[in-house]
C-alpha positions in Angstrom: 183.7 -54.8 55.5 187.3 -54.7 56.9 188.0 -51.7 59.2 190.6 -50.2 56.8 187.9 -50.1 54.1 185.4 -48.6 56.4 187.8 -45.8 57.1 188.4 -45.3 53.4 184.7 -44.9 52.8 184.4 -42.4 55.7 187.3 -40.5 54.1 185.6 -40.6 50.8 182.6 -38.6 52.2 185.0 -35.7 52.6 187.1 -36.1 49.5 184.5 -37.6 47.1 184.7 -34.7 44.6 187.8 -36.3 43.0 191.1 -38.0 43.8 193.9 -35.8 45.1 196.4 -34.8 42.5 199.9 -35.5 43.6 203.2 -34.3 42.1 205.7 -36.6 40.5 205.0 -36.9 36.8 206.0 -40.0 34.9 207.7 -41.6 37.8 204.3 -42.0 39.5 203.1 -44.2 36.6 199.6 -44.1 35.1 197.2 -42.1 37.3 193.5 -41.2 37.2 194.4 -37.8 35.7 196.8 -39.1 33.0 196.0 -37.9 29.5 195.3 -41.4 28.3 192.8 -42.3 31.0 189.1 -41.9 30.7 188.2 -40.5 34.1 184.6 -41.6 34.7 184.8 -40.2 38.2 185.2 -36.7 36.7 181.6 -35.3 36.9 182.5 -32.6 34.4 183.3 -35.2 31.8 181.5 -34.3 28.6 180.3 -36.8 26.0 181.6 -36.2 22.4 178.9 -35.7 19.7 176.1 -36.6 22.1 172.5 -36.1 21.1 169.7 -35.3 23.6 167.7 -38.3 24.7 163.9 -38.2 24.2 162.0 -38.7 27.4 158.8 -40.7 27.6 156.4 -41.6 30.4 157.2 -44.6 32.6 154.3 -47.0 33.2 152.9 -47.0 36.7 153.7 -50.7 37.1 157.4 -50.1 36.2 157.6 -47.0 38.3 156.3 -48.9 41.3 158.7 -51.8 40.7 161.7 -49.3 40.6 160.5 -47.5 43.8 160.2 -50.8 45.6 163.5 -52.3 44.5 166.4 -52.4 47.0 169.1 -49.8 46.7 172.3 -51.1 45.1 175.9 -49.9 45.6 176.6 -49.5 49.3 177.2 -52.9 50.8 178.3 -55.1 49.1 179.9 -52.9 46.5 179.2 -54.0 42.9 183.0 -53.8 42.3 184.4 -55.5 45.4 187.4 -54.1 47.3 190.6 -56.0 47.1 190.2 -57.5 50.5 187.0 -59.1 49.5 188.5 -60.3 46.2 191.5 -61.7 48.0 189.4 -63.3 50.8 191.4 -61.4 53.5 189.2 -61.5 56.6 191.5 -58.9 58.2 193.1 -56.3 55.9 196.8 -56.8 55.7 199.5 -56.2 53.1 200.8 -59.8 53.6 197.4 -61.3 52.8 197.0 -59.0 49.8 200.5 -59.8 48.4 200.0 -63.6 48.7 196.6 -63.5 46.9 197.8 -61.0 44.3 200.7 -63.4 43.4 198.1 -66.1 42.7 196.2 -63.9 40.2 199.5 -62.6 38.6 200.6 -66.2 38.1 197.3 -67.1 36.5 197.5 -64.1 34.2 201.3 -64.0 33.7 200.9 -63.3 30.0 199.4 -59.9 30.6 200.2 -58.8 34.2 203.4 -58.8 36.3 204.8 -57.0 39.3 208.3 -55.8 39.9 208.4 -54.5 43.5 206.4 -51.3 43.4 205.7 -51.5 39.6 202.6 -53.3 38.4 202.5 -53.6 34.6 199.6 -54.6 32.4 200.6 -55.5 28.8 197.8 -55.6 26.2 197.9 -57.6 23.0 198.2 -54.3 21.1 199.3 -50.9 22.2 201.6 -49.7 24.9 202.0 -51.4 28.3 200.3 -49.7 31.3 202.4 -49.3 34.4 201.1 -48.4 37.9 203.6 -47.3 40.5 203.2 -47.6 44.3 204.6 -44.6 46.1 204.6 -42.9 49.5 205.3 -39.4 50.7 206.0 -39.2 54.4 204.3 -36.7 56.7 206.4 -33.6 57.4 206.0 -30.6 59.7 204.3 -28.7 56.9 202.4 -31.3 55.0 200.5 -34.5 55.5 201.8 -37.7 54.0 200.3 -39.2 50.9 200.7 -42.3 48.7 199.1 -44.8 46.3 199.1 -48.6 46.4 197.9 -50.8 43.5 196.5 -54.3 43.4 195.9 -56.5 40.5 192.4 -58.0 40.8 192.2 -60.1 37.7 189.8 -59.9 34.7 186.3 -58.6 34.8 183.5 -61.0 33.9 182.0 -60.4 30.5 184.3 -57.6 29.2 187.6 -59.4 30.0 189.1 -56.0 31.1 191.8 -56.1 33.6 191.0 -54.5 37.0 193.5 -52.7 39.1 192.6 -51.2 42.5 194.4 -48.1 43.7 194.4 -47.1 47.4 194.8 -43.4 47.8 196.4 -41.8 50.9 193.6 -39.2 51.1 190.6 -40.5 49.1 188.3 -43.4 48.5 189.8 -46.3 46.6 189.4 -46.4 42.8 189.6 -48.9 40.0 191.4 -48.8 36.7 189.7 -50.9 34.0 192.1 -51.8 31.2 191.1 -53.1 27.7 193.6 -56.1 27.3 193.5 -55.7 23.5 194.2 -52.0 23.1 195.4 -50.9 26.5 192.7 -48.2 26.6 192.0 -47.4 30.3 189.3 -45.9 32.4 189.1 -44.9 36.1 186.2 -45.0 38.5 185.9 -44.3 42.2 184.5 -47.1 44.4 182.9 -46.0 47.6 180.9 -42.7 47.7 180.5 -43.3 43.9 178.3 -46.0 42.6 180.2 -48.1 40.0 178.0 -50.9 38.8 178.7 -53.2 35.8 175.8 -54.5 33.7 175.0 -58.3 34.1 177.0 -59.1 31.0 179.9 -56.8 31.9 179.7 -54.7 28.7 178.5 -51.5 30.4 179.2 -49.7 33.6 177.1 -47.0 35.2 178.7 -44.6 37.7 177.7 -41.5 39.7 178.5 -39.8 42.9 175.8 -40.0 45.5 176.8 -37.0 47.7 177.9 -34.0 45.7 175.7 -31.7 43.6 175.0 -31.2 40.8 173.9 -34.7 39.9 175.9 -36.3 37.0 175.5 -39.9 35.8 177.8 -41.5 33.3 177.4 -44.8 31.3 180.5 -46.3 29.8 180.8 -49.1 27.2 183.4 -51.8 28.0 183.6 -53.6 24.7 186.4 -54.4 22.3 186.7 -50.7 21.2 186.1 -49.2 24.7 186.2 -48.0 27.3 184.2 -45.0 26.0 181.6 -42.7 27.4 178.2 -43.7 25.8 175.6 -41.8 27.8 175.7 -38.8 30.2 172.9 -37.4 32.3 173.2 -34.3 34.5 171.4 -31.5 36.3 172.4 -27.8 36.0 174.6 -26.2 38.6 171.7 -24.1 40.0 169.3 -27.1 40.2 167.6 -28.1 43.4 169.4 -30.9 45.2 168.9 -34.2 43.5 169.9 -37.4 45.3 170.2 -40.5 43.2 169.4 -44.0 44.5 170.6 -46.8 42.2 168.0 -49.6 41.8 170.2 -52.0 39.8 170.2 -53.5 36.3 167.0 -55.0 35.1 168.9 -56.7 32.2 172.1 -56.0 30.3 170.6 -53.0 28.6 168.3 -51.5 31.2 168.9 -50.0 34.7 166.6 -48.1 37.1 167.2 -45.4 39.6 165.2 -43.1 41.9 165.9 -39.4 42.2 165.0 -37.8 45.5 164.3 -34.1 45.1 165.2 -31.5 47.8 166.1 -32.1 51.4 165.8 -35.6 52.9 162.3 -36.1 54.4 159.5 -38.6 54.3 157.5 -36.2 52.1 160.2 -35.3 49.6 159.2 -35.8 46.0 160.7 -38.8 44.2 161.1 -39.7 40.5 161.5 -43.2 39.1 163.7 -43.3 36.0 164.5 -46.1 33.6 167.4 -46.0 31.1 167.4 -48.6 28.4 169.2 -49.3 25.1 168.0 -51.1 22.0 170.2 -51.5 18.9 172.5 -48.8 20.0 169.7 -46.3 20.7 169.2 -45.3 24.3 166.0 -43.9 25.8 165.0 -42.3 29.2 161.6 -42.9 30.8 160.4 -41.1 33.9 157.4 -41.4 36.3 156.6 -37.7 36.1 157.7 -35.8 33.0 156.7 -32.4 34.2 158.5 -32.7 37.5 161.6 -34.1 35.7 161.6 -31.1 33.3 161.4 -28.7 36.3 164.6 -30.2 37.7 166.5 -29.5 34.5 167.9 -33.0 34.6 168.7 -34.2 31.0 170.6 -36.9 29.2 172.7 -37.2 26.0 174.0 -40.2 24.2 176.1 -40.9 21.1 
């Protein structure tokens, strides 16, 4: 991982609760907190019309498989940073610009850059414009800024991906439906943001800040939209999630570590799966899961 990215991840440990809100209004372009953006990094995001998921017992064999599986989402990241996408061995604006131009030329029908303005034009709906900006440091305030990079189209969904580098936060990604222009935002460092193998779903959650909140978004022709949400109550004992990856395009596993980190801490294996638009949750210990207050809803 390039040194600049390592620094961003370290910064994210401090600021992972959400991207910093900067002044500027429309001249700052589309941002994570714009009204038309589905902010999947917002842990207070609520699913509309969600119904509670029934929970069933996970088989011992499946629980042991999940426990034994390697953790996913730290290195390499499921959504690679721009430096990795561009093949820049040493992070530099020159390298990024050269490689971004190649992607823009390939996708000229939908993406273009005009100096600090990066515009994505969907087949239907309004164009989406991202603006690079910088505020210098003063005697009374730290400097700030945002820089955007076009990273091409995501496998499976065909959504356009735009990385944003924040002056004071971990980098994030905008995922844009190239038919409608609907847009979502995810963090990409202290947050896990992992697309399914077919690219049609994306699971995301923060690994550091309580209470635990997990969101599943659908990235299909009508998306992005929030499909499933799991969360613990504010007063819950600390729950630390460890993502164990997608088993197939409709099933992912994770481990929840309960309480303070230690060799003897209780752990739960969870499996979330979908079938015919119906999602279900399985857990290795139903009583212990109920005691945590952790629950899920889906629409």
